[in-house]
DODRENPA-200356 format. One record per residue (C-alpha): residue number from 1; residue in three letters; x, y, z. Coordinates in pm, 1 decimal, decimal comma, always signed. Layout:
BEGIN
{NUM ALA {X Y Z}},
...
This chain:
BEGIN
{1 MET {-4451,1 +6182,0 -6871,8}},
{2 THR {-4442,4 +6404,4 -6563,6}},
{3 PRO {-4092,4 +6553,0 -6530,1}},
{4 SER {-3889,7 +6462,4 -6222,9}},
{5 LEU {-3741,7 +6719,1 -5986,5}},
{6 LEU {-3481,1 +6652,3 -5719,2}},
{7 ILE {-3490,8 +6886,5 -5418,7}},
{8 THR {-3203,2 +6869,6 -5171,9}},
{9 GLY {-3272,4 +6972,9 -4815,2}},
{10 ALA {-3635,8 +6877,7 -4863,9}},
{11 THR {-3713,1 +6882,2 -4490,3}},
{12 GLY {-3562,5 +7226,5 -4436,2}},
{13 PHE {-3758,8 +7549,8 -4421,1}},
{14 LEU {-3733,4 +7629,5 -4791,2}},
{15 GLY {-3736,6 +7263,6 -4893,1}},
{16 GLN {-4077,9 +7205,0 -4735,0}},
{17 TYR {-4234,3 +7486,7 -4936,4}},
{18 LEU {-4060,7 +7366,8 -5252,4}},
{19 VAL {-4193,2 +7013,4 -5210,6}},
{20 ALA {-4546,6 +7136,4 -5140,6}},
{21 ALA {-4549,5 +7355,1 -5452,3}},
{22 ALA {-4361,2 +7121,0 -5685,1}},
{23 ARG {-4563,6 +6805,5 -5623,1}},
{24 ARG {-4860,2 +6963,1 -5803,6}},
{25 LYS {-4684,1 +6943,2 -6140,5}},
{26 TRP {-4359,9 +6748,6 -6091,9}},
{27 ARG {-4264,8 +6401,5 -5982,1}},
{28 VAL {-4066,3 +6501,8 -5675,0}},
{29 ALA {-3771,9 +6333,8 -5507,0}},
{30 GLY {-3616,6 +6485,0 -5196,5}},
{31 THR {-3307,0 +6437,4 -4985,7}},
{32 PHE {-3252,0 +6498,9 -4616,8}},
{33 HIS {-2961,6 +6449,1 -4378,4}},
{34 ARG {-2995,1 +6593,4 -4028,0}},
{35 THR {-3368,4 +6522,3 -3990,7}},
{36 ARG {-3465,1 +6200,2 -3813,5}},
{37 ARG {-3592,4 +5941,3 -4059,4}},
{38 GLU {-3934,7 +5910,3 -3896,3}},
{39 ASP {-3977,3 +6288,8 -3906,9}},
{40 ALA {-3867,7 +6296,9 -4270,4}},
{41 GLU {-4119,3 +6028,6 -4360,5}},
{42 ARG {-4392,5 +6238,5 -4200,5}},
{43 LEU {-4283,1 +6559,5 -4369,4}},
{44 LEU {-4229,5 +6399,3 -4709,9}},
{45 ALA {-4524,6 +6160,8 -4718,8}},
{46 GLY {-4590,2 +6053,4 -5075,0}},
{47 VAL {-4255,0 +6181,9 -5200,0}},
{48 ASP {-3961,3 +5963,3 -5299,1}},
{49 SER {-3695,6 +6052,5 -5044,7}},
{50 GLY {-3370,5 +5936,7 -4898,9}},
{51 LYS {-3114,4 +6025,7 -4635,8}},
{52 ILE {-2782,6 +6122,7 -4786,9}},
{53 ASP {-2460,8 +6302,6 -4703,2}},
{54 LEU {-2422,5 +6544,7 -4992,7}},
{55 THR {-2051,6 +6582,9 -4915,6}},
{56 ASP {-1999,6 +6217,6 -5018,2}},
{57 PHE {-1927,6 +6234,6 -5391,1}},
{58 ARG {-1999,6 +5868,4 -5463,6}},
{59 ASP {-2332,0 +5872,1 -5280,9}},
{60 VAL {-2440,4 +6183,4 -5470,0}},
{61 ARG {-2335,5 +6030,4 -5801,0}},
{62 ASP {-2526,7 +5710,4 -5731,3}},
{63 MET {-2834,0 +5906,2 -5620,2}},
{64 LEU {-2842,5 +6111,6 -5941,1}},
{65 ASP {-2806,1 +5797,5 -6149,8}},
{66 ALA {-3093,3 +5635,3 -5961,5}},
{67 VAL {-3331,9 +5932,4 -5962,6}},
{68 ARG {-3243,7 +6062,2 -6312,6}},
{69 PRO {-3400,4 +6403,4 -6247,0}},
{70 LYS {-3491,8 +6648,3 -6521,1}},
{71 ALA {-3384,1 +6931,1 -6289,2}},
{72 VAL {-3223,4 +6979,3 -5947,6}},
{73 ILE {-3287,9 +7251,8 -5690,5}},
{74 HIS {-3013,6 +7255,4 -5429,8}},
{75 SER {-3167,2 +7412,2 -5119,0}},
{76 ALA {-2973,5 +7212,1 -4858,3}},
{77 ALA {-2743,9 +7436,2 -4656,6}},
{78 LEU {-2621,8 +7540,9 -4315,8}},
{79 ALA {-2800,9 +7874,3 -4323,2}},
{80 ASP {-2748,8 +8008,6 -3969,0}},
{81 PRO {-2464,3 +8263,3 -3996,9}},
{82 ASN {-2377,0 +8240,1 -3627,3}},
{83 TYR {-2358,1 +7860,1 -3642,4}},
{84 CYS {-2139,6 +7875,0 -3952,0}},
{85 GLU {-1905,5 +8122,7 -3782,7}},
{86 GLN {-1863,2 +7883,4 -3491,4}},
{87 HIS {-1835,1 +7569,2 -3710,1}},
{88 PRO {-1627,2 +7682,4 -4009,4}},
{89 ASP {-1518,2 +7336,5 -4125,6}},
{90 GLU {-1875,1 +7205,7 -4128,5}},
{91 SER {-1994,1 +7515,2 -4314,0}},
{92 LEU {-1720,3 +7468,1 -4572,2}},
{93 ARG {-1817,8 +7104,9 -4629,1}},
{94 VAL {-2192,2 +7164,7 -4654,5}},
{95 ASN {-2215,8 +7507,6 -4813,3}},
{96 LEU {-1923,2 +7473,6 -5052,1}},
{97 GLN {-1808,1 +7115,3 -5105,1}},
{98 ALA {-2153,0 +6956,2 -5126,5}},
{99 THR {-2258,7 +7225,0 -5373,1}},
{100 LEU {-1956,7 +7155,8 -5592,5}},
{101 ASN {-2029,0 +6782,9 -5589,2}},
{102 LEU {-2381,1 +6841,5 -5715,4}},
{103 ALA {-2288,6 +7110,8 -5966,0}},
{104 GLY {-2012,5 +6902,1 -6121,7}},
{105 LEU {-2222,8 +6588,4 -6146,4}},
{106 CYS {-2521,2 +6778,1 -6288,2}},
{107 GLY {-2289,6 +6946,6 -6535,5}},
{108 ASP {-2153,5 +6612,0 -6652,7}},
{109 ARG {-2510,4 +6494,5 -6711,5}},
{110 ARG {-2638,0 +6831,5 -6844,7}},
{111 ILE {-2910,7 +6835,6 -6578,6}},
{112 PRO {-3049,2 +7187,1 -6513,2}},
{113 PHE {-2909,0 +7287,3 -6174,9}},
{114 VAL {-3046,4 +7562,6 -5949,2}},
{115 PHE {-2833,0 +7665,6 -5652,2}},
{116 THR {-2989,6 +7874,4 -5374,5}},
{117 SER {-2746,5 +8139,0 -5257,0}},
{118 THR {-2803,5 +8441,3 -5033,8}},
{119 ASP {-2819,7 +8819,6 -5018,5}},
{120 LEU {-2551,3 +8795,3 -4748,4}},
{121 VAL {-2280,2 +8775,5 -5015,0}},
{122 PHE {-2302,9 +9158,0 -5001,0}},
{123 ASP {-2165,9 +9388,6 -4730,3}},
{124 GLY {-2473,0 +9612,2 -4698,0}},
{125 THR {-2313,7 +9942,2 -4800,2}},
{126 ARG {-2441,0 +9986,7 -5159,6}},
{127 ALA {-2798,5 +9857,5 -5175,3}},
{128 PRO {-3000,0 +9779,2 -5374,4}},
{129 TYR {-2775,5 +9518,3 -5530,3}},
{130 ALA {-2809,0 +9397,2 -5888,4}},
{131 GLU {-2677,3 +9059,3 -5999,1}},
{132 ASP {-2349,0 +9204,9 -6123,3}},
{133 GLY {-2277,6 +9394,9 -5800,5}},
{134 PRO {-1940,8 +9310,9 -5639,7}},
{135 VAL {-1967,4 +9058,3 -5358,7}},
{136 SER {-1805,7 +9137,9 -5024,9}},
{137 PRO {-1950,2 +8917,4 -4749,2}},
{138 LEU {-1912,0 +9017,5 -4385,6}},
{139 ASN {-1942,0 +8669,5 -4237,8}},
{140 LEU {-1832,0 +8314,4 -4308,3}},
{141 TYR {-2173,3 +8196,7 -4427,2}},
{142 GLY {-2178,7 +8466,5 -4693,9}},
{143 GLU {-1816,7 +8396,2 -4781,6}},
{144 HIS {-1877,1 +8024,6 -4836,6}},
{145 LYS {-2187,5 +8099,6 -5044,9}},
{146 ALA {-1990,2 +8349,1 -5255,8}},
{147 LEU {-1714,1 +8093,1 -5310,8}},
{148 ALA {-1974,9 +7834,3 -5405,1}},
{149 GLU {-2133,9 +8071,1 -5659,4}},
{150 GLN {-1803,6 +8125,1 -5835,1}},
{151 ALA {-1708,8 +7758,3 -5830,2}},
{152 VAL {-2051,4 +7644,5 -5955,9}},
{153 LEU {-2031,2 +7866,4 -6263,0}},
{154 GLU {-1674,5 +7753,7 -6329,4}},
{155 ARG {-1782,7 +7389,8 -6322,3}},
{156 TYR {-2117,5 +7426,7 -6497,5}},
{157 ASP {-2169,9 +7738,5 -6705,4}},
{158 GLU {-2539,8 +7662,0 -6759,8}},
{159 ALA {-2621,4 +7646,3 -6389,5}},
{160 ALA {-2859,2 +7898,7 -6233,3}},
{161 ILE {-2771,2 +8067,7 -5904,9}},
{162 CYS {-3068,7 +8219,5 -5723,4}},
{163 ARG {-2974,7 +8463,3 -5451,3}},
{164 MET {-3248,8 +8448,9 -5191,2}},
{165 PRO {-3345,2 +8728,8 -4952,0}},
{166 LEU {-3471,9 +8693,1 -4597,1}},
{167 LEU {-3737,7 +8420,1 -4609,8}},
{168 PHE {-4030,7 +8404,7 -4370,3}},
{169 GLY {-4308,3 +8163,0 -4286,4}},
{170 PHE {-4392,8 +7864,0 -4068,8}},
{171 ALA {-4205,1 +7535,7 -4040,7}},
{172 ASP {-4318,9 +7183,3 -3957,6}},
{173 ASN {-3973,4 +7037,8 -3899,6}},
{174 GLY {-3935,8 +7119,2 -3530,4}},
{175 ARG {-3734,4 +7436,6 -3588,9}},
{176 VAL {-3898,6 +7771,1 -3521,4}},
{177 PRO {-3812,5 +8045,0 -3773,0}},
{178 PHE {-3829,3 +8409,4 -3664,6}},
{179 PHE {-4170,3 +8472,2 -3828,3}},
{180 GLN {-4327,1 +8177,5 -3649,2}},
{181 ARG {-4176,8 +8284,6 -3317,5}},
{182 MET {-4299,3 +8640,2 -3375,4}},
{183 ALA {-4655,1 +8522,4 -3444,1}},
{184 SER {-4651,1 +8300,5 -3135,5}},
{185 GLU {-4522,4 +8574,0 -2904,9}},
{186 PHE {-4761,2 +8838,4 -3033,4}},
{187 ARG {-5064,9 +8611,5 -3011,8}},
{188 ALA {-4972,4 +8539,3 -2650,6}},
{189 GLY {-4958,3 +8912,0 -2580,9}},
{190 ARG {-4584,2 +8911,8 -2522,0}},
{191 PRO {-4361,8 +9188,2 -2666,3}},
{192 MET {-4073,0 +9104,2 -2896,7}},
{193 THR {-3761,7 +9305,4 -2981,4}},
{194 LEU {-3701,2 +9333,0 -3355,8}},
{195 PHE {-3424,4 +9487,8 -3565,5}},
{196 ALA {-3537,5 +9824,4 -3701,7}},
{197 ASP {-3219,0 +9916,8 -3892,0}},
{198 GLU {-3136,0 +9594,1 -4079,6}},
{199 LEU {-3301,9 +9607,1 -4421,1}},
{200 ARG {-3378,6 +9317,7 -4654,0}},
{201 THR {-3619,2 +9247,9 -4943,3}},
{202 PRO {-3803,3 +8953,9 -4785,5}},
{203 ILE {-4040,8 +8702,8 -4940,2}},
{204 SER {-4243,5 +8421,5 -4787,1}},
{205 GLY {-4160,0 +8054,6 -4827,1}},
{206 PRO {-4447,2 +7993,5 -5073,4}},
{207 VAL {-4340,7 +8287,8 -5290,5}},
{208 ALA {-3977,6 +8172,8 -5285,9}},
{209 ALA {-4087,8 +7827,9 -5402,8}},
{210 VAL {-4276,7 +7978,3 -5697,3}},
{211 GLY {-3968,4 +8170,7 -5806,9}},
{212 LEU {-3732,6 +7874,0 -5778,9}},
{213 LEU {-3969,0 +7643,3 -5965,7}},
{214 LEU {-3998,9 +7901,3 -6242,7}},
{215 VAL {-3620,0 +7891,4 -6280,2}},
{216 ALA {-3598,1 +7511,2 -6257,3}},
{217 ALA {-3859,1 +7471,0 -6532,7}},
{218 SER {-3713,2 +7738,1 -6760,0}},
{219 GLY {-3612,3 +7606,1 -7100,8}},
{220 MET {-3825,7 +7293,4 -7069,2}},
{221 GLU {-4073,0 +7201,2 -7340,9}},
{222 ASP {-4324,3 +7056,2 -7093,8}},
{223 GLU {-4609,8 +7310,2 -7080,5}},
{224 ALA {-4726,7 +7183,5 -6743,0}},
{225 VAL {-4414,6 +7313,6 -6566,9}},
{226 ASN {-4314,4 +7590,7 -6811,2}},
{227 PRO {-4644,3 +7732,0 -6941,1}},
{228 LYS {-4495,1 +8070,2 -7036,6}},
{229 GLU {-4216,7 +7900,3 -7236,0}},
{230 ILE {-3944,3 +8086,6 -7049,2}},
{231 GLU {-3600,3 +8032,4 -7197,3}},
{232 ARG {-3337,1 +7857,1 -6988,5}},
{233 VAL {-3219,1 +8076,2 -6701,1}},
{234 ARG {-2842,8 +8073,0 -6658,6}},
{235 GLY {-2607,9 +8257,8 -6429,4}},
{236 ILE {-2707,2 +8466,3 -6128,5}},
{237 LEU {-3064,6 +8575,8 -6060,1}},
{238 HIS {-3205,1 +8768,0 -5763,1}},
{239 LEU {-3537,7 +8651,8 -5618,5}},
{240 GLY {-3605,7 +8932,8 -5374,4}},
{241 GLY {-3928,5 +9107,7 -5285,4}},
{242 ARG {-4033,2 +9452,1 -5402,6}},
{243 GLU {-3995,2 +9623,3 -5063,1}},
{244 SER {-3687,8 +9706,0 -4858,0}},
{245 ILE {-3812,0 +9648,5 -4505,8}},
{246 SER {-3692,2 +9562,9 -4154,1}},
{247 ARG {-3809,2 +9289,4 -3921,9}},
{248 TYR {-3955,3 +9562,3 -3699,0}},
{249 GLU {-4171,5 +9690,7 -3985,4}},
{250 MET {-4280,1 +9334,3 -4058,4}},
{251 GLY {-4373,1 +9298,4 -3693,3}},
{252 THR {-4586,6 +9610,7 -3689,4}},
{253 GLN {-4763,7 +9491,2 -4003,7}},
{254 MET {-4834,6 +9156,7 -3842,0}},
{255 LEU {-4972,0 +9325,3 -3530,5}},
{256 ASP {-5200,2 +9541,9 -3741,0}},
{257 ILE {-5329,1 +9236,0 -3926,5}},
{258 LEU {-5391,6 +9055,4 -3596,5}},
{259 GLY {-5555,9 +9360,5 -3441,4}},
{260 LEU {-5299,3 +9376,1 -3160,7}},
{261 PRO {-5124,7 +9678,5 -3001,7}},
{262 PRO {-4827,8 +9803,6 -3209,0}},
{263 SER {-4630,7 +9848,3 -2886,6}},
{264 LEU {-4574,1 +9471,4 -2873,7}},
{265 ALA {-4306,0 +9525,9 -3138,8}},
{266 GLU {-4004,9 +9689,1 -2974,3}},
{267 PRO {-3743,0 +9835,3 -3211,1}},
{268 ILE {-3374,1 +9770,9 -3147,8}},
{269 SER {-3054,2 +9809,4 -3347,1}},
{270 PHE {-2872,6 +9505,0 -3480,4}},
{271 ARG {-2553,2 +9677,6 -3364,5}},
{272 ASP {-2667,0 +9639,4 -3003,8}},
{273 VAL {-2705,7 +9260,9 -3025,5}},
{274 PRO {-2374,6 +9072,3 -3012,8}},
{275 GLY {-2336,1 +8767,2 -3231,8}},
{276 ALA {-2063,0 +8545,9 -3369,3}},
{277 ALA {-2136,3 +8655,9 -3727,2}},
{278 ALA {-2118,2 +9016,8 -3844,1}},
{279 ARG {-2444,7 +9158,2 -3982,4}},
{280 ALA {-2498,4 +9386,2 -4283,0}},
{281 ALA {-2714,9 +9698,5 -4259,5}},
{282 ASP {-2889,9 +9677,1 -4596,7}},
{283 VAL {-2860,7 +9388,5 -4842,9}},
{284 SER {-3176,5 +9472,4 -5037,2}},
{285 LEU {-3180,1 +9303,4 -5377,5}},
{286 ASP {-3267,2 +9451,5 -5715,4}},
{287 SER {-3471,3 +9168,2 -5868,4}},
{288 SER {-3577,0 +9341,6 -6191,0}},
{289 ARG {-3446,0 +9058,9 -6404,6}},
{290 ALA {-3662,5 +8802,2 -6224,6}},
{291 TYR {-3967,5 +9028,0 -6244,8}},
{292 ALA {-3920,1 +9051,1 -6621,5}},
{293 LEU {-3933,4 +8670,4 -6635,6}},
{294 GLY {-4269,7 +8665,9 -6457,5}},
{295 PHE {-4167,2 +8637,8 -6091,4}},
{296 ASP {-4418,0 +8863,4 -5917,9}},
{297 PRO {-4395,1 +8872,8 -5535,9}},
{298 PRO {-4696,8 +9038,1 -5369,3}},
{299 PRO {-4654,7 +9312,3 -5107,6}},
{300 VAL {-4508,9 +9186,1 -4781,1}},
{301 ARG {-4833,0 +9264,5 -4597,7}},
{302 LYS {-5030,1 +9048,1 -4840,0}},
{303 GLN {-4783,3 +8761,4 -4793,2}},
{304 ILE {-4813,8 +8791,1 -4414,3}},
{305 GLU {-5193,5 +8790,2 -4440,5}},
{306 ARG {-5186,5 +8475,6 -4653,6}},
{307 LEU {-4958,4 +8293,7 -4411,6}},
{308 LEU {-5159,6 +8391,3 -4106,5}},
{309 GLY {-5490,2 +8317,5 -4279,3}},
{310 ARG {-5376,4 +7974,0 -4388,5}},
{311 THR {-5260,4 +7893,1 -4036,5}},
{312 VAL {-5597,8 +7996,1 -3891,8}},
{313 GLU {-5785,4 +7784,4 -4146,4}},
{314 GLU {-5559,6 +7484,5 -4083,7}},
{315 LYS {-5620,9 +7513,6 -3709,3}},
{316 LYS {-5997,5 +7532,5 -3766,3}},
{317 ASP {-5981,9 +7224,8 -3986,4}},
{318 THR {-5774,1 +7036,7 -3726,7}},
{319 ASP {-6015,5 +7130,7 -3446,9}},
{320 ALA {-6315,3 +7025,9 -3656,6}},
{321 HIS {-6169,0 +6683,7 -3731,9}},
{322 GLY {-5975,7 +6627,2 -3410,8}},
């Protein structure tokens, strides 16, 4: 029987890529909350889905009993650091309390649980960071994620915590991530200012989905989802890319791929852009442990090429059938 996978935040940026990748080998169920129901039905066509407030313990319990998943990937979050800084109570409920509800209930049922955390649990002064590096977040989003990490492992010692780097790609949920905005501006011939001194180890949405599904399937006997027979992943794991790179460098790579003038990317310092949440200079992740398991992110340029190429092909297909 095809194993079932529950993905929270299935209409979010990461959730969309997870659903697209997982439905090839899993029986997928997804949750959503802030997305309008009609939009969720469009985004999750063919996937069992439901609207739920993950901070409501009873609703989460009843959902798990109804779905009976073989694994859970918890990607739902308030992931905008500035928003979290301005709405601390909401961030606490979503990023901490909802995570604890799921972790505790999955622990009671011994359901493999994968929690998506962030590289922003670090302060940016001692990169690259390994999994055992001391956390010291600079903003409330990172602080709530760090608290959630600790609490998850206290409640469920077999849970897996995947710290994610900067993610990039396109979204179909009405929100426009930075990569999508960058591609749109550049293609229109408009310049865009990009941070040149804030370093991350970014990966695309599709690559992130591959890594998370590898972790979710680890320890399972089903060869369809765990063909390399990877043993159960527990504890903290970094899923970063192989390059420490800025948004400005990503922008110049995109321009080169598109054959556009490099001057359209204008470098600025993150220190010159005020924001509610403090920013870290370099939260590059050391992801050696994940690479040893078989997680193999391509070069950033190759990931950008694949995203842009897929978008071009999808547009051609739409025009041909429209």
